[in-house]
C-alpha positions as CSV (number, residue, x, y, z in Angstrom):
1,M,98.8,11.1,-6.7
2,T,96.0,13.0,-8.7
3,P,96.0,16.7,-8.7
4,S,92.5,16.6,-7.0
5,L,93.9,14.5,-4.2
6,D,96.9,16.9,-4.0
7,F,94.6,19.8,-3.7
8,F,92.6,18.2,-0.9
9,R,95.6,17.2,1.0
10,S,97.2,20.6,0.9
11,S,96.3,23.4,3.6
12,L,95.3,25.7,0.9
13,G,93.0,23.3,-0.7
14,K,91.2,22.6,2.7
15,K,91.0,26.3,3.4
16,I,89.2,26.8,0.0
17,I,86.9,23.9,0.6
18,M,86.0,25.4,4.0
19,A,85.4,28.9,2.3
20,V,83.1,27.5,-0.4
21,T,81.0,25.3,1.9
22,G,80.8,28.0,4.5
23,F,79.6,30.6,1.9
24,I,76.8,28.1,0.9
25,W,75.8,27.9,4.5
26,I,76.1,31.8,4.9
27,G,73.6,32.0,2.0
28,F,71.2,29.5,3.6
29,V,71.5,31.4,7.1
30,V,70.5,34.7,5.3
31,G,67.8,33.2,3.3
32,H,66.3,31.2,6.3
33,M,66.4,34.3,8.4
34,V,64.5,36.4,5.8
35,G,61.9,33.9,5.4
36,N,61.4,33.5,9.1
37,L,61.1,37.3,9.5
38,Q,57.9,37.1,7.6
39,I,56.3,35.9,10.8
40,Y,55.9,39.7,11.6
41,Q,53.6,39.9,8.6
42,G,51.1,37.6,10.1
43,A,50.1,33.8,9.8
44,E,48.8,34.2,6.2
45,K,52.2,35.5,4.9
46,I,54.5,32.9,6.6
47,N,52.2,30.0,6.1
48,T,52.0,30.9,2.3
49,Y,55.7,31.0,2.4
50,A,56.1,27.6,4.1
51,K,53.7,26.1,1.5
52,F,55.8,27.6,-1.3
53,L,58.8,25.8,0.0
54,K,57.0,22.6,0.5
55,D,55.5,22.7,-3.0
56,L,59.1,22.7,-4.3
57,G,59.0,19.0,-3.8
58,P,62.2,17.4,-5.2
59,L,63.9,20.7,-5.6
60,L,63.6,21.4,-1.9
61,W,65.2,17.9,-1.2
62,V,68.0,18.7,-3.7
63,A,68.7,21.9,-1.7
64,R,68.7,19.9,1.6
65,I,71.0,17.3,0.3
66,G,73.2,19.9,-0.9
67,L,73.3,21.7,2.4
68,F,74.0,18.5,4.2
69,V,76.9,17.6,1.9
70,A,78.3,21.2,2.4
71,F,77.8,20.8,6.1
72,V,79.6,17.5,6.3
73,G,82.5,18.8,4.1
74,H,82.8,21.8,6.1
75,V,83.0,20.0,9.4
76,V,85.4,17.2,8.2
77,T,87.7,19.6,6.4
78,A,87.7,21.8,9.5
79,I,88.8,18.9,11.7
80,L,91.5,17.7,9.1
81,L,92.8,21.2,8.8
82,K,93.0,21.6,12.7
83,A,94.9,18.3,13.0
84,Q,97.2,19.2,10.3
85,N,98.1,22.5,11.7
86,S,98.6,21.0,15.2
87,A,100.9,18.4,13.7
88,A,103.0,21.1,11.8
89,R,103.3,23.2,14.8
90,P,103.9,20.9,18.0
91,E,105.1,23.7,20.1
92,A,103.0,26.7,21.3
93,Y,103.4,30.0,19.6
94,R,105.4,32.6,21.5
95,K,104.5,35.7,19.6
96,P,101.2,37.6,20.9
97,G,99.8,38.0,17.5
98,T,100.0,34.3,16.6
99,I,98.5,33.4,19.9
100,Q,95.5,35.6,19.3
101,A,95.1,33.7,15.9
102,T,95.2,30.3,17.6
103,K,92.5,31.6,20.2
104,A,90.3,32.6,17.2
105,S,90.7,29.3,15.6
106,L,89.7,27.5,18.8
107,T,86.7,29.7,19.2
108,M,85.5,28.7,15.7
109,I,85.8,25.0,16.7
110,Y,83.9,25.2,19.8
111,S,81.2,27.5,18.3
112,G,81.0,25.1,15.4
113,L,80.2,22.3,17.7
114,L,77.7,24.3,19.7
115,L,76.0,25.1,16.4
116,L,76.0,21.4,15.4
117,T,74.1,20.7,18.6
118,F,71.7,23.5,17.8
119,I,71.0,22.4,14.4
120,I,70.2,18.8,15.5
121,Y,67.8,20.3,18.2
122,H,66.2,22.7,15.7
123,L,65.5,20.0,13.4
124,A,64.0,17.9,16.1
125,H,62.0,20.9,17.5
126,F,60.4,22.5,14.4
127,T,61.2,20.3,11.3
128,L,60.9,16.6,12.3
129,G,58.5,17.1,15.3
130,V,60.6,14.8,17.5
131,T,60.4,16.9,20.7
132,N,56.9,18.3,20.1
133,P,54.8,15.9,17.9
134,E,51.7,17.9,18.6
135,Y,53.0,20.5,16.3
136,A,52.1,18.3,13.3
137,S,48.2,18.8,14.0
138,L,48.4,22.6,13.8
139,T,46.5,23.7,10.6
140,Y,45.7,27.1,9.0
141,T,43.3,27.9,6.3
142,L,44.8,30.2,3.6
143,A,42.8,32.9,2.1
144,N,42.3,30.7,-1.1
145,G,40.7,28.1,1.3
146,E,43.5,25.7,1.2
147,V,44.3,23.9,4.6
148,V,48.1,23.9,5.4
149,H,50.4,23.3,8.3
150,D,50.3,26.3,10.6
151,V,53.9,27.3,10.9
152,F,52.9,30.6,12.5
153,A,51.3,28.8,15.4
154,M,54.1,26.3,15.7
155,V,56.6,29.0,16.2
156,V,54.6,31.0,18.6
157,Q,53.8,28.0,20.8
158,G,57.5,27.0,20.7
159,F,58.9,30.3,21.7
160,Q,56.2,31.0,24.5
161,I,58.4,28.6,26.6
162,P,61.1,30.9,28.1
163,A,63.7,28.2,28.4
164,I,63.4,27.4,24.7
165,A,63.5,31.0,23.6
166,G,66.3,31.8,25.8
167,A,68.1,28.7,24.4
168,Y,67.7,29.9,20.8
169,V,68.9,33.4,21.6
170,F,72.0,31.7,23.4
171,F,72.9,29.8,20.3
172,M,72.4,32.8,18.2
173,I,75.2,34.5,20.0
174,F,77.6,31.8,18.8
175,L,76.1,31.7,15.3
176,S,76.8,35.5,15.0
177,L,80.4,35.0,16.3
178,H,81.0,32.1,14.0
179,L,79.5,33.8,11.0
180,S,81.5,37.2,11.7
181,H,84.9,35.4,11.8
182,A,84.1,33.0,8.9
183,T,82.9,35.8,6.6
184,S,86.1,37.7,6.9
185,S,88.0,34.4,6.5
186,I,86.3,33.4,3.2
187,F,86.9,36.7,1.5
188,Q,90.6,36.5,2.5
189,T,91.0,33.0,1.5
190,L,89.5,33.4,-1.8
191,G,91.5,36.5,-2.5
192,I,88.4,38.6,-3.1
193,V,89.6,41.5,-0.8
194,S,93.2,42.8,-0.8
195,P,95.0,42.6,2.6
196,K,95.0,46.5,2.9
197,H,91.1,46.2,3.3
198,N,91.2,43.7,6.1
199,S,90.3,46.2,8.7
200,S,87.2,47.2,6.8
201,L,86.4,43.8,6.1
202,N,86.5,42.7,9.7
203,K,84.3,45.5,10.6
204,G,81.8,44.6,8.0
205,A,81.9,41.0,9.1
206,Y,81.2,41.8,12.6
207,A,78.3,44.0,11.5
208,F,76.9,41.1,9.5
209,G,77.2,38.9,12.4
210,L,75.3,41.4,14.7
211,L,72.7,41.8,12.0
212,V,72.0,37.9,11.8
213,F,71.8,37.8,15.7
214,L,69.3,40.6,16.0
215,G,67.2,39.3,13.2
216,N,67.0,35.7,14.3
217,S,66.9,36.6,18.1
218,S,64.1,39.1,17.6
219,I,61.7,36.4,16.9
220,P,61.7,34.4,20.1
221,L,62.1,37.6,22.1
222,A,59.0,39.2,20.2
223,V,57.0,36.1,21.1
224,L,58.0,36.3,24.7
225,A,57.2,39.9,24.9
226,G,53.7,39.2,23.2
227,L,54.3,41.2,20.2
228,V,53.7,38.1,18.0
229,K,50.7,36.1,19.2
């Protein structure tokens, strides 16, 4: 058996893979949120940003493929790790502390599945134009005269529907919960923070999750309230 295969089959190896792939997605979530928050600066700003991303061409696809690989690796490793842990502990825990840990793990599994559903819908809604193909015809003329896809109008039209805006806010709750637990787990797994700082780490992770929730949820709520139109 090769060392790399030994590493992947071990529980520690799987946790490290989950930590690294999770860290990649945390970086994406933060970057994606910061980019989307430019909608508050008006159509010119966010449409210029969208054009910048599109103009990356092959680099954008490299990033997308990397995110896809990290996502698949994260999901597959999580399933394998869960199965491995269940096989190693066929009997339920009796100590309260371990029962809490098991519940936290189950929450991560369920929130992860919900987030998978959200990602598929989000791509179909805004990126691929499956649910709303009319968005593809929206155009905007930049200050330099260049005509580009109107991302600003697309987002506003999408979130003017209360059910869709509410669904996004709902999924952001689970995203923030997943991120808060994942962030603290990553630092603990990689040994970046010593155990004596776990309490502070957990508080920081919860604050981070709340920040992501507020940032992402503010957009559909602002559209519904007529603050962005």
